[in-house]
BAFI-3210 file (N, C-alpha, C; in Angstrom, 3 decimals, decimal comma, padded with zeros to 6 digits):
// residues 117
n [1|2|3|4|5|6|7|8|9|10|11|12|13|14|15|16|17|18|19|20|21|22|23|24|25|26|27|28|29|30|31|32|33|34|35|36|37|38|39|40|41|42|43|44|45|46|47|48|49|50|51|52|53|54|55|56|57|58|59|60|61|62|63|64|65|66|67|68|69|70|71|72|73|74|75|76|77|78|79|80|81|82|83|84|85|86|87|88|89|90|91|92|93|94|95|96|97|98|99|100|101|102|103|104|105|106|107|108|109|110|111|112|113|114|115|116|117]
n.u [-011,366|-013,398|-016,468|-018,349|-017,440|-017,871|-020,663|-021,312|-020,183|-021,766|-024,294|-023,800|-023,261|-025,758|-027,368|-026,354|-027,000|-029,796|-030,291|-029,416|-031,285|-033,712|-033,256|-033,596|-036,295|-037,907|-039,894|-039,458|-040,894|-043,591|-043,085|-043,561|-042,800|-041,676|-040,405|-038,061|-034,715|-031,200|-030,353|-031,370|-029,796|-028,553|-030,248|-033,087|-036,305|-039,904|-042,443|-045,660|-047,004|-047,924|-047,282|-045,932|-044,424|-042,454|-039,475|-037,926|-035,041|-034,234|-032,094|-031,121|-033,228|-033,615|-035,319|-036,578|-038,589|-040,799|-042,191|-044,979|-046,422|-048,790|-047,097|-044,781|-042,325|-040,257|-037,487|-037,475|-035,542|-035,483|-034,377|-033,597|-034,495|-036,893|-040,198|-043,004|-046,150|-046,702|-048,998|-050,301|-052,454|-052,778|-051,816|-048,695|-046,727|-043,527|-040,466|-037,198|-033,684|-032,364|-030,602|-028,137|-028,024|-026,347|-026,475|-029,124|-031,745|-032,815|-034,707|-033,607|-035,245|-036,224|-038,423|-041,661|-045,081|-048,408|-050,989|-054,177|-055,411]
n.v [020,942|019,304|020,326|018,234|016,433|017,882|018,038|015,309|014,743|016,390|015,209|012,664|013,244|014,355|012,104|010,408|011,913|011,860|009,102|008,796|010,439|009,100|006,650|007,307|007,994|005,954|003,363|000,102|-003,019|-004,560|-007,403|-010,767|-011,852|-014,400|-014,617|-013,231|-013,625|-014,527|-013,514|-010,999|-009,405|-006,292|-004,971|-002,971|-003,494|-003,942|-004,544|-005,653|-005,951|-007,241|-006,111|-008,233|-008,380|-006,213|-004,475|-002,058|-000,120|001,851|003,668|004,362|004,741|002,859|000,404|-002,919|-004,763|-007,458|-008,684|-009,920|-011,592|-013,357|-015,281|-015,579|-014,527|-011,729|-009,857|-006,402|-003,524|-000,358|002,945|005,958|008,103|007,500|007,939|006,614|005,293|002,325|-000,251|-003,219|-004,406|-003,590|-003,255|-002,575|-000,841|-001,446|-000,172|-000,879|-001,841|-005,096|-006,881|-008,798|-010,286|-011,984|-014,207|-014,219|-013,038|-009,658|-006,587|-003,360|-000,674|002,048|003,487|003,533|002,941|003,313|001,218|001,746|003,490]
n.w [-049,793|-052,152|-053,718|-053,938|-052,014|-049,675|-049,680|-049,461|-046,966|-045,316|-045,720|-044,664|-041,940|-041,269|-041,594|-039,568|-037,281|-037,517|-037,163|-034,488|-033,182|-033,820|-032,540|-029,913|-029,650|-030,660|-029,560|-028,130|-029,300|-027,570|-025,501|-024,261|-020,932|-020,756|-023,187|-022,972|-023,203|-022,936|-025,313|-025,438|-023,847|-022,737|-024,448|-025,268|-023,942|-023,767|-021,464|-020,252|-017,170|-013,915|-010,612|-008,263|-006,019|-003,960|-003,058|-001,179|-000,812|001,682|002,207|-000,293|-002,038|-003,957|-005,786|-005,967|-008,002|-008,340|-011,143|-012,973|-015,709|-017,779|-018,739|-017,229|-014,721|-013,684|-012,394|-011,788|-011,766|-010,183|-010,324|-008,471|-009,995|-011,183|-010,626|-009,110|-008,013|-006,400|-007,056|-006,376|-007,596|-010,137|-013,631|-015,206|-017,633|-018,565|-019,620|-020,483|-020,117|-020,599|-018,218|-016,351|-013,115|-010,749|-012,437|-013,199|-015,250|-015,535|-015,624|-016,112|-015,333|-017,348|-017,787|-016,366|-016,494|-015,469|-016,552|-017,884|-015,702]
ca.u [-012,289|-014,238|-017,873|-019,024|-017,028|-018,565|-022,073|-021,358|-019,906|-022,954|-025,341|-023,415|-023,491|-027,210|-027,876|-025,962|-027,834|-031,155|-030,302|-029,337|-032,583|-034,712|-032,987|-034,083|-037,745|-038,611|-040,117|-039,370|-042,149|-043,888|-042,894|-043,909|-041,646|-041,051|-039,606|-036,809|-033,613|-029,881|-030,197|-031,820|-028,883|-028,206|-031,207|-034,270|-037,537|-041,093|-043,354|-046,825|-047,076|-048,446|-046,287|-046,309|-043,642|-041,541|-038,514|-037,329|-033,870|-034,477|-030,925|-030,807|-034,457|-033,506|-036,406|-036,638|-039,959|-041,034|-043,333|-045,456|-047,505|-049,326|-046,069|-043,693|-042,004|-038,917|-037,169|-037,289|-034,857|-035,849|-033,473|-034,252|-035,051|-038,201|-041,158|-044,313|-046,791|-046,911|-050,302|-050,160|-053,663|-052,837|-050,763|-047,785|-045,890|-042,143|-039,492|-035,858|-032,661|-032,185|-029,296|-028,072|-027,503|-026,168|-026,881|-030,569|-032,108|-033,666|-034,868|-033,265|-036,316|-036,002|-039,741|-042,736|-046,331|-049,613|-051,907|-055,606|-055,544]
ca.v [019,891|019,580|020,578|016,937|015,873|018,636|017,612|013,947|014,834|016,967|014,179|011,612|013,762|014,473|010,733|009,935|012,636|011,332|007,785|009,015|010,972|008,036|005,608|007,795|008,137|004,738|002,428|-001,298|-003,762|-005,249|-008,848|-011,508|-012,080|-015,689|-014,465|-012,552|-014,575|-013,894|-012,809|-009,626|-008,686|-004,923|-004,448|-002,383|-004,265|-003,397|-005,575|-005,246|-006,959|-006,872|-006,190|-009,245|-008,153|-005,073|-004,288|-000,722|000,117|003,209|004,540|004,762|004,811|001,828|-000,558|-004,157|-005,215|-008,722|-008,452|-011,166|-011,606|-014,716|-016,208|-015,766|-013,380|-011,189|-008,765|-005,091|-002,595|001,046|003,909|007,083|009,097|007,058|008,122|006,040|004,672|000,900|-000,828|-004,619|-004,890|-003,008|-003,606|-001,500|-001,013|-001,164|-000,134|-000,831|-002,722|-006,400|-007,063|-009,989|-010,139|-013,333|-015,104|-014,121|-011,905|-008,650|-005,389|-002,091|000,171|003,431|004,127|002,667|003,663|002,589|000,985|001,911|003,915]
ca.w [-050,169|-053,303|-053,403|-053,781|-050,725|-048,633|-049,698|-048,929|-045,532|-044,682|-045,756|-043,721|-040,593|-041,084|-041,424|-038,234|-036,317|-037,638|-036,518|-033,042|-032,765|-033,919|-031,545|-028,614|-029,578|-031,073|-028,463|-028,546|-029,360|-026,320|-025,551|-023,046|-020,057|-021,084|-024,409|-022,658|-023,056|-022,944|-026,591|-025,229|-022,952|-023,118|-025,417|-024,660|-024,092|-023,129|-020,980|-019,469|-016,120|-012,604|-009,546|-007,276|-004,805|-004,091|-001,976|-001,270|000,004|002,157|002,135|-001,657|-002,833|-004,985|-005,628|-006,734|-008,192|-009,030|-012,020|-013,548|-016,689|-017,896|-019,214|-016,285|-013,875|-013,816|-011,475|-012,406|-010,865|-010,373|-009,707|-007,795|-010,909|-011,648|-009,542|-009,364|-006,855|-006,645|-006,739|-006,771|-008,262|-011,481|-014,580|-015,584|-018,810|-018,191|-020,700|-019,925|-020,684|-019,967|-017,585|-015,501|-011,763|-010,213|-013,512|-013,428|-016,084|-014,931|-016,447|-015,468|-015,872|-017,756|-017,727|-015,901|-016,652|-015,076|-017,658|-017,551|-014,299]
c.u [-013,092|-015,681|-018,624|-018,683|-017,727|-020,031|-022,206|-021,109|-021,127|-024,089|-025,047|-023,673|-024,985|-027,832|-027,551|-026,805|-029,274|-031,274|-030,237|-030,664|-033,644|-034,502|-033,482|-035,599|-038,522|-038,681|-039,975|-040,750|-042,348|-043,729|-043,343|-042,645|-040,929|-040,185|-038,264|-035,733|-032,295|-029,596|-030,577|-030,894|-028,468|-029,096|-032,428|-035,487|-038,689|-041,982|-044,557|-047,039|-047,617|-047,324|-046,769|-045,547|-042,749|-040,686|-037,851|-036,154|-033,903|-033,296|-030,690|-032,029|-034,422|-034,598|-036,185|-038,099|-039,947|-042,298|-043,675|-046,534|-047,965|-048,273|-044,937|-043,470|-040,551|-038,737|-036,916|-036,621|-035,260|-034,849|-034,266|-034,910|-036,404|-039,164|-042,491|-044,841|-047,133|-048,313|-050,295|-051,402|-053,727|-051,650|-049,980|-047,065|-044,487|-041,278|-038,115|-034,924|-032,562|-030,744|-029,300|-027,529|-027,506|-026,780|-028,388|-030,838|-033,001|-033,753|-034,510|-034,199|-035,834|-037,301|-040,752|-044,017|-047,484|-050,519|-053,344|-055,826|-056,972]
c.v [020,312|019,740|019,267|016,310|016,582|018,225|016,219|013,932|015,367|015,946|013,050|012,046|013,901|013,091|010,172|010,614|012,141|009,964|007,903|009,514|009,873|006,945|006,015|007,824|006,882|003,775|000,993|-001,941|-004,503|-006,763|-009,464|-011,757|-013,378|-015,621|-013,781|-013,598|-013,809|-013,188|-011,338|-008,826|-007,352|-004,353|-003,939|-003,252|-003,522|-004,566|-004,909|-006,334|-006,356|-007,017|-007,224|-009,084|-006,943|-004,959|-002,935|-000,636|001,587|004,152|005,088|005,016|003,865|000,798|-001,775|-004,571|-006,592|-008,511|-009,733|-010,893|-013,054|-015,742|-016,459|-014,542|-012,990|-010,087|-007,496|-004,187|-001,174|001,923|005,085|008,060|008,691|007,125|007,502|005,443|003,238|000,472|-002,257|-005,193|-004,426|-003,445|-002,359|-001,865|-000,562|-001,210|-000,018|-001,812|-004,011|-006,515|-008,405|-009,591|-011,531|-014,371|-015,172|-012,891|-010,948|-007,464|-004,178|-001,042|001,576|004,219|003,098|003,484|002,752|002,442|001,093|002,296|003,954]
c.w [-051,385|-052,869|-053,152|-052,421|-049,568|-048,539|-049,094|-047,418|-044,778|-044,640|-044,764|-042,289|-040,300|-040,863|-040,057|-037,159|-036,344|-036,960|-034,997|-032,487|-032,765|-032,871|-030,163|-028,525|-029,958|-029,891|-028,972|-028,560|-028,038|-026,499|-024,228|-022,234|-020,416|-022,343|-024,161|-022,362|-023,036|-024,264|-026,463|-024,310|-023,547|-024,217|-024,674|-024,971|-023,430|-022,721|-020,315|-018,446|-014,833|-011,578|-008,528|-005,971|-005,032|-002,847|-002,193|-000,314|000,418|001,992|000,734|-002,518|-004,030|-004,734|-006,504|-006,805|-008,829|-009,834|-012,753|-014,592|-016,819|-018,296|-018,218|-015,441|-014,049|-012,770|-012,277|-011,374|-011,222|-009,656|-009,156|-008,751|-011,492|-010,470|-009,958|-008,067|-007,211|-006,201|-007,271|-007,450|-009,716|-012,336|-014,981|-016,869|-018,425|-019,443|-020,061|-020,603|-019,884|-019,480|-016,857|-014,135|-011,156|-011,152|-013,738|-014,288|-015,308|-015,883|-015,601|-016,076|-016,195|-017,649|-017,237|-015,878|-016,233|-016,284|-017,158|-016,092|-013,794]
res [x|x|x|x|x|x|x|x|x|x|x|x|x|x|x|x|x|x|x|x|x|x|x|x|x|x|x|x|x|x|x|x|x|x|x|x|x|x|x|x|x|x|x|x|x|x|x|x|x|x|x|x|x|x|x|x|x|x|x|x|x|x|x|x|x|x|x|x|x|x|x|x|x|x|x|x|x|x|x|x|x|x|x|x|x|x|x|x|x|x|x|x|x|x|x|x|x|x|x|x|x|x|x|x|x|x|x|x|x|x|x|x|x|x|x|x|x]
***
């Protein structure tokens, strides 16, 4: 390879690595629940909402949360690797991917944080 090709290859690889790194650390902009549509499928979103109902499946530690903000409500799924204590009087910030289940939109949570503890 010529010297120019090696430099271009190194710059290209560095750019790809930088994009991968940035995609992991950049948080999505917070949106209202009512703004979540099928256009957001498989995209990461962030909401701030209150838990209005929760259902825990004991055998798997899988949780379903119904969360509501002033614009609407949505189901949030939590896997076993997310640990938090539910308090239905407080607001939480949820970051996750929008998915569908039985033609209903839901958020598969990657992170959930209590706001103003």
